[in-house]
PyMOL Python script that loads the backbone (N, CA, C, O; Angstrom):
from pymol import cmd

cmd.read_pdbstr("""\
ATOM      1  N   MET A   1       0.816  -1.196   0.000  1.00  0.00           N
ATOM      2  CA  MET A   1       0.000   0.000   0.000  1.00  0.00           C
ATOM      3  C   MET A   1       0.859   1.260   0.000  1.00  0.00           C
ATOM      4  O   MET A   1       0.510   2.258  -0.631  1.00  0.00           O
ATOM      5  N   THR A   2       1.991   1.209   0.714  1.00  0.00           N
ATOM      6  CA  THR A   2       2.883   2.367   0.765  1.00  0.00           C
ATOM      7  C   THR A   2       3.442   2.683  -0.616  1.00  0.00           C
ATOM      8  O   THR A   2       3.607   3.850  -0.974  1.00  0.00           O
ATOM      9  N   LEU A   3       3.729   1.651  -1.383  1.00  0.00           N
ATOM     10  CA  LEU A   3       4.270   1.856  -2.728  1.00  0.00           C
ATOM     11  C   LEU A   3       3.248   2.570  -3.613  1.00  0.00           C
ATOM     12  O   LEU A   3       3.612   3.451  -4.392  1.00  0.00           O
ATOM     13  N   ILE A   4       1.997   2.203  -3.500  1.00  0.00           N
ATOM     14  CA  ILE A   4       0.940   2.858  -4.283  1.00  0.00           C
ATOM     15  C   ILE A   4       0.790   4.316  -3.860  1.00  0.00           C
ATOM     16  O   ILE A   4       0.646   5.196  -4.709  1.00  0.00           O
ATOM     17  N   ASN A   5       0.823   4.577  -2.553  1.00  0.00           N
ATOM     18  CA  ASN A   5       0.713   5.949  -2.065  1.00  0.00           C
ATOM     19  C   ASN A   5       1.877   6.805  -2.548  1.00  0.00           C
ATOM     20  O   ASN A   5       1.681   7.943  -2.975  1.00  0.00           O
ATOM     21  N   THR A   6       3.079   6.260  -2.481  1.00  0.00           N
ATOM     22  CA  THR A   6       4.259   6.996  -2.931  1.00  0.00           C
ATOM     23  C   THR A   6       4.171   7.297  -4.421  1.00  0.00           C
ATOM     24  O   THR A   6       4.444   8.419  -4.848  1.00  0.00           O
ATOM     25  N   TRP A   7       3.795   6.309  -5.204  1.00  0.00           N
ATOM     26  CA  TRP A   7       3.674   6.505  -6.649  1.00  0.00           C
ATOM     27  C   TRP A   7       2.614   7.557  -6.971  1.00  0.00           C
ATOM     28  O   TRP A   7       2.820   8.414  -7.831  1.00  0.00           O
ATOM     29  N   THR A   8       1.484   7.484  -6.278  1.00  0.00           N
ATOM     30  CA  THR A   8       0.402   8.443  -6.517  1.00  0.00           C
ATOM     31  C   THR A   8       0.836   9.861  -6.173  1.00  0.00           C
ATOM     32  O   THR A   8       0.560  10.794  -6.927  1.00  0.00           O
ATOM     33  N   ILE A   9       1.512  10.028  -5.045  1.00  0.00           N
ATOM     34  CA  ILE A   9       1.974  11.361  -4.645  1.00  0.00           C
ATOM     35  C   ILE A   9       2.980  11.906  -5.651  1.00  0.00           C
ATOM     36  O   ILE A   9       2.939  13.089  -5.989  1.00  0.00           O
ATOM     37  N   GLN A  10       3.883  11.055  -6.131  1.00  0.00           N
ATOM     38  CA  GLN A  10       4.866  11.510  -7.122  1.00  0.00           C
ATOM     39  C   GLN A  10       4.185  11.939  -8.416  1.00  0.00           C
ATOM     40  O   GLN A  10       4.553  12.957  -9.003  1.00  0.00           O
ATOM     41  N   LYS A  11       3.200  11.176  -8.862  1.00  0.00           N
ATOM     42  CA  LYS A  11       2.508  11.520 -10.107  1.00  0.00           C
ATOM     43  C   LYS A  11       1.696  12.796  -9.946  1.00  0.00           C
ATOM     44  O   LYS A  11       1.652  13.619 -10.861  1.00  0.00           O
ATOM     45  N   LEU A  12       1.052  12.974  -8.795  1.00  0.00           N
ATOM     46  CA  LEU A  12       0.295  14.200  -8.550  1.00  0.00           C
ATOM     47  C   LEU A  12       1.220  15.416  -8.457  1.00  0.00           C
ATOM     48  O   LEU A  12       0.871  16.504  -8.914  1.00  0.00           O
ATOM     49  N   ALA A  13       2.384  15.226  -7.872  1.00  0.00           N
ATOM     50  CA  ALA A  13       3.351  16.319  -7.797  1.00  0.00           C
ATOM     51  C   ALA A  13       3.822  16.721  -9.193  1.00  0.00           C
ATOM     52  O   ALA A  13       3.919  17.908  -9.504  1.00  0.00           O
ATOM     53  N   LYS A  14       4.115  15.718 -10.036  1.00  0.00           N
ATOM     54  CA  LYS A  14       4.542  16.013 -11.410  1.00  0.00           C
ATOM     55  C   LYS A  14       3.425  16.701 -12.192  1.00  0.00           C
ATOM     56  O   LYS A  14       3.680  17.621 -12.969  1.00  0.00           O
ATOM     57  N   LEU A  15       2.184  16.251 -11.983  1.00  0.00           N
ATOM     58  CA  LEU A  15       1.048  16.886 -12.648  1.00  0.00           C
ATOM     59  C   LEU A  15       0.896  18.334 -12.191  1.00  0.00           C
ATOM     60  O   LEU A  15       0.645  19.222 -13.006  1.00  0.00           O
ATOM     61  N   GLY A  16       1.046  18.567 -10.904  1.00  0.00           N
ATOM     62  CA  GLY A  16       0.950  19.924 -10.375  1.00  0.00           C
ATOM     63  C   GLY A  16       2.026  20.832 -10.945  1.00  0.00           C
ATOM     64  O   GLY A  16       1.751  21.979 -11.296  1.00  0.00           O
ATOM     65  N   LEU A  17       3.253  20.322 -11.039  1.00  0.00           N
ATOM     66  CA  LEU A  17       4.337  21.123 -11.615  1.00  0.00           C
ATOM     67  C   LEU A  17       4.087  21.393 -13.093  1.00  0.00           C
ATOM     68  O   LEU A  17       4.372  22.485 -13.584  1.00  0.00           O
ATOM     69  N   TRP A  18       3.557  20.403 -13.800  1.00  0.00           N
ATOM     70  CA  TRP A  18       3.255  20.605 -15.213  1.00  0.00           C
ATOM     71  C   TRP A  18       2.159  21.653 -15.373  1.00  0.00           C
ATOM     72  O   TRP A  18       2.249  22.509 -16.252  1.00  0.00           O
ATOM     73  N   LEU A  19       1.129  21.595 -14.538  1.00  0.00           N
ATOM     74  CA  LEU A  19       0.042  22.576 -14.623  1.00  0.00           C
ATOM     75  C   LEU A  19       0.535  23.984 -14.324  1.00  0.00           C
ATOM     76  O   LEU A  19       0.116  24.936 -14.984  1.00  0.00           O
ATOM     77  N   THR A  20       1.420  24.134 -13.336  1.00  0.00           N
ATOM     78  CA  THR A  20       1.934  25.468 -13.038  1.00  0.00           C
ATOM     79  C   THR A  20       2.755  26.010 -14.195  1.00  0.00           C
ATOM     80  O   THR A  20       2.683  27.200 -14.501  1.00  0.00           O
ATOM     81  N   SER A  21       3.532  25.155 -14.838  1.00  0.00           N
ATOM     82  CA  SER A  21       4.309  25.636 -15.985  1.00  0.00           C
ATOM     83  C   SER A  21       3.398  25.920 -17.170  1.00  0.00           C
ATOM     84  O   SER A  21       3.676  26.828 -17.953  1.00  0.00           O
ATOM     85  N   ALA A  22       2.310  25.159 -17.319  1.00  0.00           N
ATOM     86  CA  ALA A  22       1.379  25.390 -18.424  1.00  0.00           C
ATOM     87  C   ALA A  22       0.668  26.727 -18.282  1.00  0.00           C
ATOM     88  O   ALA A  22       0.342  27.365 -19.283  1.00  0.00           O
ATOM     89  N   PHE A  23       0.426  27.153 -17.053  1.00  0.00           N
ATOM     90  CA  PHE A  23      -0.237  28.431 -16.818  1.00  0.00           C
ATOM     91  C   PHE A  23       0.756  29.568 -16.593  1.00  0.00           C
ATOM     92  O   PHE A  23       0.353  30.683 -16.260  1.00  0.00           O
ATOM     93  N   GLY A  24       2.037  29.301 -16.769  1.00  0.00           N
ATOM     94  CA  GLY A  24       3.048  30.338 -16.682  1.00  0.00           C
ATOM     95  C   GLY A  24       3.439  30.720 -15.269  1.00  0.00           C
ATOM     96  O   GLY A  24       3.983  31.803 -15.053  1.00  0.00           O
ATOM     97  N   LEU A  25       3.178  29.864 -14.316  1.00  0.00           N
ATOM     98  CA  LEU A  25       3.555  30.135 -12.934  1.00  0.00           C
ATOM     99  C   LEU A  25       4.868  29.434 -12.630  1.00  0.00           C
ATOM    100  O   LEU A  25       5.221  28.455 -13.286  1.00  0.00           O
ATOM    101  N   SER A  26       5.584  29.931 -11.645  1.00  0.00           N
ATOM    102  CA  SER A  26       6.823  29.265 -11.248  1.00  0.00           C
ATOM    103  C   SER A  26       6.737  28.895  -9.779  1.00  0.00           C
ATOM    104  O   SER A  26       6.225  29.657  -8.959  1.00  0.00           O
ATOM    105  N   VAL A  27       7.244  27.720  -9.463  1.00  0.00           N
ATOM    106  CA  VAL A  27       7.237  27.222  -8.094  1.00  0.00           C
ATOM    107  C   VAL A  27       8.654  26.852  -7.719  1.00  0.00           C
ATOM    108  O   VAL A  27       9.325  26.127  -8.453  1.00  0.00           O
ATOM    109  N   ASN A  28       9.113  27.344  -6.584  1.00  0.00           N
ATOM    110  CA  ASN A  28      10.453  27.038  -6.103  1.00  0.00           C
ATOM    111  C   ASN A  28      10.344  26.178  -4.855  1.00  0.00           C
ATOM    112  O   ASN A  28      10.384  26.690  -3.736  1.00  0.00           O
ATOM    113  N   ILE A  29      10.206  24.881  -5.046  1.00  0.00           N
ATOM    114  CA  ILE A  29      10.130  23.954  -3.926  1.00  0.00           C
ATOM    115  C   ILE A  29      11.547  23.529  -3.585  1.00  0.00           C
ATOM    116  O   ILE A  29      12.306  23.147  -4.475  1.00  0.00           O
ATOM    117  N   PRO A  30      11.914  23.588  -2.323  1.00  0.00           N
ATOM    118  CA  PRO A  30      13.281  23.195  -1.942  1.00  0.00           C
ATOM    119  C   PRO A  30      13.577  21.759  -2.363  1.00  0.00           C
ATOM    120  O   PRO A  30      12.740  20.872  -2.198  1.00  0.00           O
ATOM    121  N   GLN A  31      14.761  21.537  -2.902  1.00  0.00           N
ATOM    122  CA  GLN A  31      15.137  20.216  -3.387  1.00  0.00           C
ATOM    123  C   GLN A  31      15.258  19.211  -2.254  1.00  0.00           C
ATOM    124  O   GLN A  31      15.023  18.022  -2.468  1.00  0.00           O
ATOM    125  N   ALA A  32      15.615  19.651  -1.064  1.00  0.00           N
ATOM    126  CA  ALA A  32      15.752  18.722   0.060  1.00  0.00           C
ATOM    127  C   ALA A  32      14.419  18.040   0.341  1.00  0.00           C
ATOM    128  O   ALA A  32      14.395  16.860   0.690  1.00  0.00           O
ATOM    129  N   ALA A  33      13.318  18.755   0.195  1.00  0.00           N
ATOM    130  CA  ALA A  33      12.006  18.168   0.446  1.00  0.00           C
ATOM    131  C   ALA A  33      11.644  17.157  -0.633  1.00  0.00           C
ATOM    132  O   ALA A  33      10.961  16.174  -0.348  1.00  0.00           O
ATOM    133  N   ALA A  34      12.083  17.377  -1.851  1.00  0.00           N
ATOM    134  CA  ALA A  34      11.747  16.484  -2.944  1.00  0.00           C
ATOM    135  C   ALA A  34      12.525  15.169  -2.860  1.00  0.00           C
ATOM    136  O   ALA A  34      12.022  14.134  -3.298  1.00  0.00           O
ATOM    137  N   LYS A  35      13.728  15.188  -2.312  1.00  0.00           N
ATOM    138  CA  LYS A  35      14.564  14.002  -2.274  1.00  0.00           C
ATOM    139  C   LYS A  35      14.415  13.222  -0.972  1.00  0.00           C
ATOM    140  O   LYS A  35      14.851  12.074  -0.888  1.00  0.00           O
ATOM    141  N   SER A  36      13.820  13.816   0.021  1.00  0.00           N
ATOM    142  CA  SER A  36      13.733  13.184   1.327  1.00  0.00           C
ATOM    143  C   SER A  36      12.395  12.478   1.518  1.00  0.00           C
ATOM    144  O   SER A  36      11.376  12.892   0.965  1.00  0.00           O
ATOM    145  N   ASP A  37      12.412  11.417   2.302  1.00  0.00           N
ATOM    146  CA  ASP A  37      11.184  10.701   2.612  1.00  0.00           C
ATOM    147  C   ASP A  37      10.521  11.221   3.879  1.00  0.00           C
ATOM    148  O   ASP A  37       9.408  10.811   4.210  1.00  0.00           O
ATOM    149  N   THR A  38      11.186  12.109   4.582  1.00  0.00           N
ATOM    150  CA  THR A  38      10.625  12.651   5.819  1.00  0.00           C
ATOM    151  C   THR A  38      10.502  14.153   5.712  1.00  0.00           C
ATOM    152  O   THR A  38      11.262  14.806   4.997  1.00  0.00           O
ATOM    153  N   TRP A  39       9.540  14.688   6.427  1.00  0.00           N
ATOM    154  CA  TRP A  39       9.316  16.131   6.458  1.00  0.00           C
ATOM    155  C   TRP A  39       9.838  16.694   7.766  1.00  0.00           C
ATOM    156  O   TRP A  39       9.607  16.130   8.835  1.00  0.00           O
ATOM    157  N   THR A  40      10.540  17.808   7.670  1.00  0.00           N
ATOM    158  CA  THR A  40      10.930  18.550   8.855  1.00  0.00           C
ATOM    159  C   THR A  40      10.010  19.757   8.941  1.00  0.00           C
ATOM    160  O   THR A  40       9.365  20.104   7.951  1.00  0.00           O
ATOM    161  N   PRO A  41       9.933  20.399  10.088  1.00  0.00           N
ATOM    162  CA  PRO A  41       9.078  21.594  10.175  1.00  0.00           C
ATOM    163  C   PRO A  41       9.443  22.664   9.139  1.00  0.00           C
ATOM    164  O   PRO A  41       8.562  23.331   8.596  1.00  0.00           O
ATOM    165  N   ASP A  42      10.742  22.823   8.869  1.00  0.00           N
ATOM    166  CA  ASP A  42      11.168  23.844   7.897  1.00  0.00           C
ATOM    167  C   ASP A  42      10.761  23.479   6.473  1.00  0.00           C
ATOM    168  O   ASP A  42      10.256  24.332   5.743  1.00  0.00           O
ATOM    169  N   THR A  43      10.972  22.223   6.063  1.00  0.00           N
ATOM    170  CA  THR A  43      10.625  21.850   4.695  1.00  0.00           C
ATOM    171  C   THR A  43       9.114  21.851   4.492  1.00  0.00           C
ATOM    172  O   THR A  43       8.631  22.208   3.418  1.00  0.00           O
ATOM    173  N   LEU A  44       8.372  21.456   5.516  1.00  0.00           N
ATOM    174  CA  LEU A  44       6.918  21.474   5.414  1.00  0.00           C
ATOM    175  C   LEU A  44       6.398  22.906   5.312  1.00  0.00           C
ATOM    176  O   LEU A  44       5.494  23.183   4.524  1.00  0.00           O
ATOM    177  N   ALA A  45       6.961  23.809   6.100  1.00  0.00           N
ATOM    178  CA  ALA A  45       6.545  25.211   6.038  1.00  0.00           C
ATOM    179  C   ALA A  45       6.886  25.818   4.683  1.00  0.00           C
ATOM    180  O   ALA A  45       6.068  26.534   4.104  1.00  0.00           O
ATOM    181  N   ASN A  46       8.085  25.541   4.170  1.00  0.00           N
ATOM    182  CA  ASN A  46       8.484  26.073   2.862  1.00  0.00           C
ATOM    183  C   ASN A  46       7.586  25.540   1.758  1.00  0.00           C
ATOM    184  O   ASN A  46       7.188  26.286   0.862  1.00  0.00           O
ATOM    185  N   PHE A  47       7.268  24.262   1.818  1.00  0.00           N
ATOM    186  CA  PHE A  47       6.394  23.660   0.813  1.00  0.00           C
ATOM    187  C   PHE A  47       5.007  24.299   0.857  1.00  0.00           C
ATOM    188  O   PHE A  47       4.438  24.630  -0.183  1.00  0.00           O
ATOM    189  N   GLY A  48       4.472  24.469   2.051  1.00  0.00           N
ATOM    190  CA  GLY A  48       3.154  25.081   2.191  1.00  0.00           C
ATOM    191  C   GLY A  48       3.129  26.509   1.680  1.00  0.00           C
ATOM    192  O   GLY A  48       2.169  26.920   1.029  1.00  0.00           O
ATOM    193  N   LEU A  49       4.170  27.265   1.968  1.00  0.00           N
ATOM    194  CA  LEU A  49       4.234  28.649   1.494  1.00  0.00           C
ATOM    195  C   LEU A  49       4.314  28.713  -0.025  1.00  0.00           C
ATOM    196  O   LEU A  49       3.659  29.551  -0.645  1.00  0.00           O
ATOM    197  N   GLU A  50       5.110  27.837  -0.629  1.00  0.00           N
ATOM    198  CA  GLU A  50       5.229  27.825  -2.085  1.00  0.00           C
ATOM    199  C   GLU A  50       3.923  27.394  -2.744  1.00  0.00           C
ATOM    200  O   GLU A  50       3.532  27.958  -3.766  1.00  0.00           O
ATOM    201  N   MET A  51       3.248  26.407  -2.176  1.00  0.00           N
ATOM    202  CA  MET A  51       1.991  25.936  -2.750  1.00  0.00           C
ATOM    203  C   MET A  51       0.897  26.996  -2.632  1.00  0.00           C
ATOM    204  O   MET A  51       0.056  27.122  -3.522  1.00  0.00           O
ATOM    205  N   SER A  52       0.907  27.753  -1.544  1.00  0.00           N
ATOM    206  CA  SER A  52      -0.144  28.747  -1.348  1.00  0.00           C
ATOM    207  C   SER A  52      -0.010  29.922  -2.310  1.00  0.00           C
ATOM    208  O   SER A  52      -0.983  30.645  -2.526  1.00  0.00           O
ATOM    209  N   LYS A  53       1.153  30.130  -2.886  1.00  0.00           N
ATOM    210  CA  LYS A  53       1.328  31.219  -3.842  1.00  0.00           C
ATOM    211  C   LYS A  53       0.432  31.047  -5.064  1.00  0.00           C
ATOM    212  O   LYS A  53      -0.018  32.035  -5.643  1.00  0.00           O
ATOM    213  N   GLY A  54       0.174  29.832  -5.452  1.00  0.00           N
ATOM    214  CA  GLY A  54      -0.630  29.571  -6.635  1.00  0.00           C
ATOM    215  C   GLY A  54      -2.102  29.879  -6.463  1.00  0.00           C
ATOM    216  O   GLY A  54      -2.810  30.074  -7.451  1.00  0.00           O
ATOM    217  N   PHE A  55      -2.582  29.929  -5.217  1.00  0.00           N
ATOM    218  CA  PHE A  55      -3.992  30.152  -4.976  1.00  0.00           C
ATOM    219  C   PHE A  55      -4.342  31.638  -4.828  1.00  0.00           C
ATOM    220  O   PHE A  55      -5.503  32.014  -4.989  1.00  0.00           O
ATOM    221  N   GLY A  56      -3.372  32.468  -4.531  1.00  0.00           N
ATOM    222  CA  GLY A  56      -3.641  33.887  -4.363  1.00  0.00           C
ATOM    223  C   GLY A  56      -4.610  34.123  -3.212  1.00  0.00           C
ATOM    224  O   GLY A  56      -4.459  33.534  -2.142  1.00  0.00           O
ATOM    225  N   THR A  57      -5.586  34.964  -3.423  1.00  0.00           N
ATOM    226  CA  THR A  57      -6.561  35.266  -2.367  1.00  0.00           C
ATOM    227  C   THR A  57      -7.793  34.404  -2.491  1.00  0.00           C
ATOM    228  O   THR A  57      -8.783  34.643  -1.800  1.00  0.00           O
ATOM    229  N   GLY A  58      -7.758  33.399  -3.362  1.00  0.00           N
ATOM    230  CA  GLY A  58      -8.929  32.560  -3.600  1.00  0.00           C
ATOM    231  C   GLY A  58      -9.262  31.621  -2.471  1.00  0.00           C
ATOM    232  O   GLY A  58     -10.411  31.194  -2.354  1.00  0.00           O
ATOM    233  N   LEU A  59      -8.299  31.282  -1.631  1.00  0.00           N
ATOM    234  CA  LEU A  59      -8.567  30.365  -0.524  1.00  0.00           C
ATOM    235  C   LEU A  59      -8.410  31.050   0.798  1.00  0.00           C
ATOM    236  O   LEU A  59      -8.597  30.427   1.843  1.00  0.00           O
TER     237      LEU A  59
END
""", "prot")
cmd.dss("prot")
cmd.show_as("cartoon", "prot")
cmd.util.cbc("prot")
cmd.orient("prot")
């Protein structure tokens, strides 16, 4: 089950990055978070801040 979850998250992440590039947006996600299997408070906060940029004031 973990393998399916990991694969799904990776595919959704790639889809999200493709969609942001298709709409002309840029996302700077720290590379340490992308290569690591664990989240630290700093990487989680950075990821959340970068993801929230795409929503603007809509959420």
